[in-house]
BANU-178551 format. One record per residue (C-alpha): chain; x negated, y, z negated. Coordinates in steps of 0.5 Angstrom, whole numbers, padded with zeros to 4 digits, m for minus. Each point is the difference from the previous one (the first is absolute). Layout:
N
> c, X, Y, Z
> A, X, Y, Z
...
% end
This chain:
466
> c, X, Y, Z
> A, m0233, 0265, m0202
> A, m0003, m0004, m0006
> A, 0005, m0005, 0002
> A, m0002, m0001, 0007
> A, m0007, 0000, m0002
> A, 0001, m0005, m0005
> A, 0004, m0005, 0004
> A, m0006, 0001, 0006
> A, m0006, m0002, m0005
> A, 0005, m0005, m0003
> A, 0001, m0003, 0006
> A, m0007, 0000, 0002
> A, m0002, m0004, m0007
> A, 0005, m0005, 0002
> A, m0003, m0002, 0006
> A, m0006, m0001, m0003
> A, 0003, m0004, m0005
> A, 0003, m0005, 0005
> A, m0006, 0000, 0004
> A, m0005, m0001, m0006
> A, 0005, m0005, m0003
> A, 0000, m0004, 0007
> A, m0008, 0000, 0000
> A, 0001, m0003, m0008
> A, 0004, m0006, 0003
> A, m0005, m0001, 0005
> A, m0006, 0000, m0005
> A, 0004, m0005, m0004
> A, 0000, m0005, 0005
> A, m0008, 0001, 0000
> A, 0000, 0000, m0007
> A, 0003, m0007, m0001
> A, m0005, m0003, 0005
> A, m0006, 0003, m0003
> A, 0002, 0000, m0008
> A, m0002, m0007, m0003
> A, 0007, m0001, m0004
> A, 0006, m0004, 0001
> A, 0000, m0006, 0006
> A, m0004, 0001, 0005
> A, 0004, 0002, 0007
> A, m0002, 0001, 0007
> A, 0000, 0006, 0004
> A, 0007, m0002, 0003
> A, 0003, m0001, m0006
> A, m0001, 0007, m0003
> A, 0001, 0004, 0007
> A, 0007, 0003, m0001
> A, 0005, 0001, 0006
> A, 0001, 0007, 0003
> A, 0007, 0000, m0002
> A, m0002, 0001, m0008
> A, m0004, 0006, 0002
> A, 0006, 0003, 0003
> A, 0004, m0002, m0006
> A, m0005, 0003, m0005
> A, 0000, 0006, 0003
> A, 0008, 0001, 0000
> A, 0000, m0002, m0007
> A, m0005, 0005, m0003
> A, 0003, 0005, 0005
> A, 0007, m0001, m0003
> A, m0002, 0000, m0007
> A, m0006, 0005, 0000
> A, 0006, 0005, 0003
> A, 0005, m0002, m0006
> A, m0005, 0001, m0005
> A, m0004, 0006, 0003
> A, m0007, m0002, m0003
> A, m0003, 0004, 0006
> A, 0004, 0006, m0002
> A, m0002, 0000, m0007
> A, m0007, 0001, 0001
> A, 0001, 0007, 0002
> A, 0006, 0002, m0004
> A, m0001, m0004, m0007
> A, m0005, m0001, m0005
> A, m0005, m0005, 0000
> A, 0004, m0005, m0005
> A, 0006, 0000, 0004
> A, m0003, 0000, 0007
> A, m0004, m0007, m0002
> A, 0006, m0003, m0004
> A, 0004, 0001, 0007
> A, m0006, m0003, 0004
> A, 0000, m0006, m0005
> A, 0008, m0001, 0001
> A, 0000, 0001, 0007
> A, m0006, m0005, 0001
> A, 0003, m0005, m0005
> A, 0007, 0000, 0003
> A, m0003, m0001, 0007
> A, m0004, m0006, m0002
> A, 0006, m0003, m0003
> A, 0004, 0001, 0006
> A, m0005, m0003, 0004
> A, m0001, m0006, m0005
> A, 0007, m0001, 0000
> A, 0000, 0000, 0008
> A, m0006, m0005, 0000
> A, 0004, m0005, m0004
> A, 0006, 0000, 0004
> A, m0004, 0000, 0007
> A, m0007, m0001, 0000
> A, m0002, m0004, m0006
> A, m0006, m0003, 0003
> A, m0004, 0006, m0002
> A, m0005, m0001, m0005
> A, 0002, 0003, m0008
> A, m0008, 0002, 0000
> A, 0001, 0004, 0006
> A, 0006, 0004, m0002
> A, m0003, 0002, m0006
> A, m0006, 0002, 0003
> A, 0004, 0004, 0005
> A, 0005, 0003, m0006
> A, m0006, 0002, m0005
> A, m0005, 0003, 0006
> A, 0006, 0004, 0003
> A, 0002, 0003, m0007
> A, m0008, 0002, m0001
> A, m0001, 0002, 0007
> A, 0006, 0005, m0001
> A, m0002, 0002, m0007
> A, m0006, 0002, 0003
> A, 0003, 0004, 0006
> A, 0005, 0004, m0004
> A, m0005, 0002, m0005
> A, m0005, 0002, 0006
> A, 0006, 0004, 0003
> A, 0001, 0003, m0007
> A, m0007, 0002, m0001
> A, m0001, 0003, 0007
> A, 0007, 0004, m0002
> A, m0004, 0003, m0006
> A, m0006, 0001, 0003
> A, 0004, 0004, 0006
> A, 0004, 0004, m0005
> A, m0007, 0002, m0003
> A, m0003, 0003, 0007
> A, 0001, 0006, 0004
> A, 0003, m0004, 0005
> A, 0007, 0003, m0001
> A, 0005, 0004, 0004
> A, 0002, 0007, m0003
> A, 0007, 0001, m0001
> A, 0004, 0007, 0000
> A, 0007, 0000, m0004
> A, 0004, 0006, 0003
> A, 0006, 0001, m0005
> A, 0001, m0001, m0008
> A, 0006, m0005, 0000
> A, 0001, m0005, m0005
> A, m0001, m0005, 0006
> A, m0006, 0003, 0002
> A, m0003, 0000, m0007
> A, 0001, m0008, m0001
> A, m0003, m0001, 0007
> A, m0006, 0004, m0003
> A, 0000, m0005, m0006
> A, 0000, m0006, 0004
> A, m0006, 0002, 0004
> A, m0003, 0001, m0007
> A, 0002, m0007, m0002
> A, m0002, m0004, 0006
> A, m0007, 0003, 0002
> A, m0001, m0006, 0005
> A, 0004, 0003, 0005
> A, m0006, 0005, 0001
> A, 0005, 0006, 0000
> A, m0002, 0006, m0005
> A, 0004, 0006, m0001
> A, m0004, 0006, 0000
> A, 0005, 0005, m0001
> A, 0007, 0003, 0002
> A, 0003, 0006, 0003
> A, 0006, 0003, m0004
> A, 0003, 0006, m0004
> A, 0001, m0004, m0006
> A, m0005, m0004, m0005
> A, m0001, m0007, 0000
> A, 0000, m0003, m0007
> A, m0006, m0004, 0002
> A, m0007, 0004, m0001
> A, m0004, m0005, 0004
> A, 0003, 0003, 0006
> A, m0001, 0007, 0002
> A, 0004, 0005, 0003
> A, m0003, 0002, 0006
> A, 0004, 0005, 0003
> A, 0007, 0002, 0002
> A, 0004, m0005, 0005
> A, m0001, 0005, 0006
> A, m0008, m0001, m0001
> A, 0001, m0007, 0001
> A, m0003, 0000, 0008
> A, m0006, 0004, m0002
> A, m0001, m0004, m0007
> A, 0000, m0007, 0005
> A, m0006, 0003, 0003
> A, m0004, 0003, m0006
> A, 0001, m0007, m0004
> A, m0001, m0005, 0005
> A, 0007, m0003, m0001
> A, 0002, m0007, 0003
> A, 0007, m0001, m0002
> A, 0006, 0006, m0001
> A, 0005, m0002, m0005
> A, 0007, 0004, 0000
> A, 0003, 0000, m0006
> A, 0005, 0006, 0001
> A, 0007, 0001, m0002
> A, 0006, 0000, 0005
> A, 0000, 0008, 0000
> A, m0007, 0000, 0003
> A, 0001, m0005, 0005
> A, m0002, 0006, 0005
> A, m0006, 0000, m0002
> A, m0002, m0007, 0001
> A, 0002, 0001, 0007
> A, m0004, 0006, 0001
> A, m0006, m0003, m0003
> A, 0000, m0007, 0003
> A, 0000, 0004, 0007
> A, m0006, 0004, m0002
> A, m0004, m0006, m0003
> A, 0001, m0004, 0006
> A, m0006, 0003, 0003
> A, m0005, m0003, m0006
> A, m0001, m0007, m0001
> A, 0004, m0002, m0006
> A, 0005, m0004, m0002
> A, 0007, 0003, m0001
> A, 0005, m0004, m0006
> A, 0006, 0003, m0003
> A, 0003, m0002, m0007
> A, 0008, 0000, 0001
> A, 0003, 0004, m0006
> A, 0007, m0002, 0001
> A, 0001, m0003, m0007
> A, m0006, m0001, m0005
> A, m0003, m0006, 0003
> A, m0005, m0001, m0006
> A, 0005, m0004, m0004
> A, 0001, m0006, 0004
> A, m0002, m0003, 0007
> A, 0003, 0002, 0005
> A, 0000, m0003, 0007
> A, m0001, 0003, 0007
> A, 0002, m0002, 0006
> A, 0001, 0002, 0007
> A, 0006, 0000, 0005
> A, m0001, 0002, 0007
> A, m0006, 0003, m0002
> A, 0003, 0004, m0006
> A, m0002, m0001, m0007
> A, 0005, m0002, m0004
> A, m0001, 0000, m0008
> A, 0004, m0005, m0004
> A, 0003, 0004, m0006
> A, 0003, m0006, m0003
> A, m0003, m0007, 0001
> A, m0003, m0005, m0004
> A, m0007, 0001, m0003
> A, m0002, m0006, 0001
> A, m0002, m0004, 0007
> A, 0003, m0006, 0002
> A, m0006, m0005, m0002
> A, 0000, 0004, m0007
> A, 0008, m0001, m0001
> A, 0000, m0007, 0002
> A, m0006, m0002, m0005
> A, 0003, 0004, m0005
> A, 0007, m0003, 0001
> A, m0004, m0007, 0000
> A, m0003, 0001, m0006
> A, 0006, 0003, m0004
> A, 0004, m0007, 0002
> A, m0006, m0005, m0002
> A, m0001, 0004, m0007
> A, 0007, 0002, m0002
> A, 0002, m0007, 0002
> A, m0005, m0004, m0004
> A, 0001, 0005, m0006
> A, 0007, m0001, 0000
> A, m0001, m0008, m0001
> A, m0006, 0001, m0005
> A, 0004, 0005, m0005
> A, 0007, m0004, 0001
> A, m0001, m0002, m0008
> A, m0002, 0007, m0002
> A, 0006, 0003, 0004
> A, 0005, m0005, m0003
> A, m0003, 0002, m0008
> A, 0001, 0007, 0002
> A, 0007, 0000, 0003
> A, 0002, m0004, m0007
> A, m0003, 0005, m0004
> A, 0003, 0006, 0003
> A, 0007, m0004, 0000
> A, m0001, m0001, m0008
> A, m0002, 0007, m0002
> A, 0006, 0004, 0004
> A, 0006, m0001, 0004
> A, 0000, 0001, 0007
> A, m0003, m0003, 0006
> A, m0007, m0003, 0000
> A, m0002, 0004, 0007
> A, 0000, 0007, 0001
> A, 0002, 0003, 0007
> A, m0002, 0007, 0002
> A, 0000, 0003, 0007
> A, m0007, 0003, 0002
> A, m0002, 0004, 0006
> A, m0005, m0005, 0004
> A, m0003, 0000, 0007
> A, 0002, 0006, 0005
> A, 0005, 0002, m0006
> A, 0004, m0006, 0001
> A, 0004, m0002, m0007
> A, 0000, m0007, m0003
> A, 0001, m0003, m0007
> A, m0006, m0001, m0004
> A, 0001, m0006, m0005
> A, m0004, 0000, m0007
> A, 0001, m0003, m0007
> A, 0005, 0004, m0004
> A, m0004, 0004, m0005
> A, 0006, 0005, m0002
> A, 0007, 0000, m0003
> A, 0005, m0001, 0005
> A, 0002, 0008, 0000
> A, m0007, 0002, 0002
> A, 0002, 0003, 0006
> A, 0005, 0004, m0003
> A, m0005, 0003, m0005
> A, m0006, 0002, 0005
> A, 0001, 0007, m0002
> A, m0001, m0001, m0007
> A, m0008, m0001, 0001
> A, m0001, 0003, 0007
> A, m0003, 0007, m0001
> A, m0004, 0005, 0005
> A, m0008, 0002, m0001
> A, m0002, 0008, 0000
> A, 0001, 0000, 0008
> A, 0006, m0004, 0000
> A, m0001, m0006, 0002
> A, 0004, m0006, m0002
> A, m0003, m0005, m0005
> A, 0005, m0006, m0001
> A, m0004, m0004, m0005
> A, m0002, 0000, m0007
> A, m0004, m0004, m0005
> A, 0006, 0000, m0005
> A, 0006, m0001, 0004
> A, 0006, m0002, m0004
> A, 0003, m0004, 0005
> A, m0005, m0005, 0000
> A, 0001, m0007, m0003
> A, m0005, m0003, m0005
> A, m0002, m0006, 0005
> A, 0001, 0005, 0006
> A, m0006, 0005, m0003
> A, m0005, m0006, m0001
> A, 0002, m0002, 0008
> A, m0002, 0007, 0002
> A, m0006, 0000, m0004
> A, m0002, m0006, 0004
> A, 0003, 0002, 0006
> A, 0003, m0007, 0000
> A, 0007, 0003, 0001
> A, m0002, 0001, 0007
> A, m0001, m0007, 0002
> A, 0007, m0001, 0003
> A, m0003, 0005, 0006
> A, m0003, m0006, 0002
> A, 0007, m0002, 0004
> A, 0000, 0007, 0003
> A, m0007, m0001, 0003
> A, 0002, m0007, 0003
> A, 0006, 0004, 0003
> A, m0005, 0005, 0003
> A, 0003, 0006, m0004
> A, m0006, 0001, m0004
> A, m0007, m0002, 0000
> A, m0005, m0002, m0005
> A, m0004, 0006, 0001
> A, 0003, 0007, 0002
> A, 0003, 0006, m0002
> A, 0005, 0000, m0006
> A, 0007, m0001, 0003
> A, 0003, 0006, m0002
> A, 0007, 0001, m0003
> A, 0005, 0005, 0004
> A, 0001, 0005, m0005
> A, m0008, 0001, m0001
> A, m0001, 0000, 0008
> A, 0006, 0005, 0000
> A, m0005, 0005, m0003
> A, m0006, m0001, 0005
> A, m0004, 0005, 0004
> A, 0000, m0002, 0007
> A, m0007, m0002, 0000
> A, 0002, m0005, m0005
> A, 0004, m0004, 0004
> A, m0007, m0003, 0004
> A, 0000, m0005, m0006
> A, 0005, m0004, 0003
> A, m0003, m0001, 0006
> A, m0002, m0007, m0002
> A, 0004, m0006, m0004
> A, 0000, 0002, m0008
> A, m0004, m0004, m0005
> A, 0001, m0004, m0006
> A, m0007, 0004, m0002
> A, m0004, 0005, 0003
> A, m0006, 0005, 0000
> A, 0003, 0004, m0005
> A, 0002, m0005, m0004
> A, m0007, m0002, m0001
> A, m0002, 0007, m0001
> A, 0004, 0002, m0006
> A, 0007, m0003, 0001
> A, 0006, 0003, m0004
> A, m0005, 0005, m0004
> A, 0000, 0004, 0006
> A, 0006, 0004, 0002
> A, 0004, m0003, 0006
> A, m0001, 0006, 0005
> A, m0008, m0001, m0001
> A, 0001, m0007, 0003
> A, 0001, 0002, 0007
> A, m0007, 0002, 0001
> A, m0002, m0007, m0002
> A, 0005, m0003, 0005
> A, m0003, 0004, 0006
> A, m0007, m0001, m0002
> A, 0002, m0008, 0000
> A, 0004, 0001, 0007
> A, m0006, 0004, 0003
> A, m0005, m0005, m0002
> A, 0004, m0007, 0000
> A, m0004, m0006, 0001
> A, 0001, m0007, m0002
> A, m0006, 0000, m0004
> A, 0003, 0007, m0004
> A, 0006, m0005, m0001
> A, m0004, m0005, m0003
> A, m0004, 0005, m0004
> A, 0007, 0003, m0003
> A, 0003, m0007, m0002
> A, m0007, m0002, m0004
> A, 0001, 0007, m0003
> A, 0007, m0001, m0002
> A, m0002, m0006, m0004
> A, m0004, 0004, m0004
> A, 0004, 0006, m0001
> A, 0006, m0005, m0002
> A, m0004, m0004, m0005
> A, m0002, 0006, m0004
> A, 0007, 0003, 0001
> A, m0003, 0007, 0002
> A, 0006, 0005, 0002
> A, 0006, m0004, 0000
> A, 0006, 0001, m0004
% end
């Protein structure tokens, strides 16, 4: 429901963005004639062919669909929303400038500057007006009233999403069920059987069924009874706990099909993430080549054995790969892992220790600065890892995962991630999974940039690494 509404609203904003951009392109011609800057030009010299308007509309549409600034208005904070818009307009303008250089080079530079600057200002104003209207709407009474039927975890997550995004105009007035929800702001209105009468009493506009499989018969019966009332009906599937990760739903011949195991990112997101991984990792390998050489020499001098350490890890969709790191332990460390492995009070495996006797002197310094992980840039280039993502887990740790924890493997593992910048090794391994699932659920290219910037600060201070 939220995704569909978000796509619909974002599509409307994108249309207005393109229309306003074309208006700015036309206005730039008039501005070039009227403003007394640069050489004097005639009207025929500033008039643009209609083909350029079509090209501008195409460029802006494609890039805005990739960077999605029109969706950021509704789903992201103000800074990120404006940042996406600046990036989208800037990249679109650069693409248009390159095309002009290769084709219609007679277009005035001042005219292009007027267009690019005017478009940026116009779209900033438009997006700020839309955000202001959204805020105003969330404060008014022009909202649709929602009744939740059932108390499953997925239903509780939906209630939290409604509260987080008041712009959608949906307010949960209460729920029906036998159990109490932990959210005190949502009152229990009565038992499930009382749903039809409560719809009338509380003037409900939308009914959301969030019931376990054994109560599906109630859904059918209540749906038939509610047909006589002017309410919209929705059902939250409870096949698995869908609150942990994005789960796409498609239809085949009119039958809804839920993908239980599929990449959590859509095609544009995967393409942008992969492009950035290749570009950044390649550049870093070139820039850090002298540092990598010095580290390799120091490792070789201190202890016998190879410079690099290869270890099998669990990657995307449970596939195994060989992760490469600088060797920071003595050669027999794998055989001695039980010396430091221990369990916490509830039996979860803790495999790291700040006084691990297997770590070499150089290795301890490399771990403190996280420089032992620099060779993982090769894994990123090969597509086995990403710069940002969940931790690439060791098989013996993953073997003790609970089923829900395997959701973290729906994206490529990363050299750094949300949990690394929010505690790193100070936190037990099993507590990282919630952070990984938060990253998957809230993924965006801007979140990746934020994590990378925080990683620099965390590594610089050396917090929690050993």
